[in-house]
N, C-alpha and C positions, 0 to 999 in steps of 0.2 A: 616610291618603292617599285622595284622591278618585279613584275608578276610572271613574265615569260620572256624567254630569249629564243632567237632564231638565228641559225648560222647558215649562210649561203654565199655563193661566189659574188664578189664585188664586180661592178661594171664601171664603165667610164663615167656614168652619171654620179657615181659615188666619190670621184676623185677629190673634189673640194672638201668634203666631209672627212675623208681619210687623211688628207694632208693636215687639216685642223686637229683631228684627233691625235695623230702620231706626234706632231710638234708639241701639243699641249701636255702629252704624257712623258715626253723625254727631255724637253728643254724649257728654260725660262721659269719664271716664278709659279706659273700654273702647275707645272710638273711637280713642284715640291709638296703638293697636296697628297701625292701618292708615294709609294715606297720604291718604285722601280725607275725613278728618273736618273738622268745623267747631268742634270743642271749644274751640279757643283764640280763635275769632272771635265766638261767640255764647254767652251765659250759659245755664245750665240744662242739664238732662239729657234733655229731651224734644224730639224733632223732629217727632213725629207721635203721635196718640192713636187709641184704638179708634173714636171717632166719625168722625174724618177718614177712616180706612181704609174704614169702612162706607159713608160718603158716596161715596168713589171707586168702590167696587164696585157701588153702586146706580146710578150714572150710566150711562145707556144707551150713551153714546158712548165709554166708557172700559173699560179692562181693566188689571189688574195681572198681569203675567207673573211667575211664581215659578220659581226655579231650585232644584231639589232634587238632593241627592247620592244615592249608592247606598243610604243608610240612610233616605231620604225626609225628610231634614232640609232645611229651606229655608235655602240658603246665599246667595241673591241674589234680587233682584226689580227690577222696573222698572214704572213707571206710564205708560200710554199713553192719550192722549185725542184723539179725532178732533175737530178744530176747523176747520170749513169745509173747505178743500181741503188742510189740513196736519195732521200728527200731532204733538201735543205730547208730548215725552218728559220725564219727571221722576222723581225719587226713585230713580234708579239706585243700587242698594245691593248691596254684597258684604260678607259677614261680615269684620270686621277681622282675624280670625285667618287668613284664607286669601286675602287680597287679592294682586294681582299674579300670579295663576295662570291668567288668561284668562277668568274667569267674567264680568267686566264686558264684555269684548269679545263673548262669546257672547250676552249679553243685548242688546247693541247690534245684533248680527246678527239676533236674533229680532225686534227693533223694525223693522229694515229689511224683513224678510219680512212682518211685519204690515202695514206701510205699503203694500208691493206688493200684498198680498192685498186691501187696501181701496182700491186705485187712488189712493193719496195719494203725491204726488211730492216732498214736502218734509217733513222732520222738524225741528221747532224745539225749543229748550230754553233754559233760563236757568241761568247759572252765576255764583256770586258773583265779582265782579270781582277780588278779591285772590287768588283760587285759580289763579294762573298755571300751576302744574304740572298742574292738572286741565284747564284750558282747552287747554294744549298737548297733553294726551292726547286730548281730543276732536278737536283739529285733526288729529292723526295718524290719527284714525279717520274723517276725511272731513267734519268740521264746520268751518264758517267763521264768523267774527264778522260779523254783519249790520250792525254799527255802532249798532244800537239798544241803549238802556239803559233799565232799569226800576228804580223805587225798591225798596229792600229793606223789607219790612214791619217796623214798629216798634211793633206793638200789644202785644208782650210775651207773647202766648199761648204761644209756644214759645221763649222766651228773648229776650234783647235783644242787639243788636249791641254788641260791645266796641270797635268802631271804625266809621268811616263806611264803609258798604257799599252797593253797588248790584248789580243783575243785568246781566250781559252776555248778549245774545240771540245764540245760535248756531243755524246752520241747515245741514242736509245735503240735497242733492238726491238723490233715489232714482230710479233708472231703472225703467222698466216691467218687469214680470216677463217672463222669456223665454218 
């Protein structure tokens, strides 16, 4: 049972645990324990690798926030990247064993606070178009469909789509900090 959660910026020491967490939540059989996986949509077991996480952490405009439990285990994370006057939110991840317990919502709140602290009034993200239940969840948390669509990558680096996919661009307006 989780008694407390702590959200803080990830460091390079966290890379192996972040890679393991993200891959377990998005791909392969372990991901099927949760409701947010892509295991049936994209082949392969890897969603991210060490080099990609290192690159994210090195980027001056970005941060990965990690959510740790009372044993200091990383149970969730989110990637945030300042892009001009907007904050891009990606890789929102919660361990498949403990999804639907409010951790994702806590990470979204942390993203809102980060946007406010950085005077960014819009958060944008992309979600795979066929993930209706996930898009609905983001809608319930203040995100709206912008109408913009982006192509889904087909380079095969992290698996290949098993059906025609594209990204839906969602956006949330953040009010200024009080």
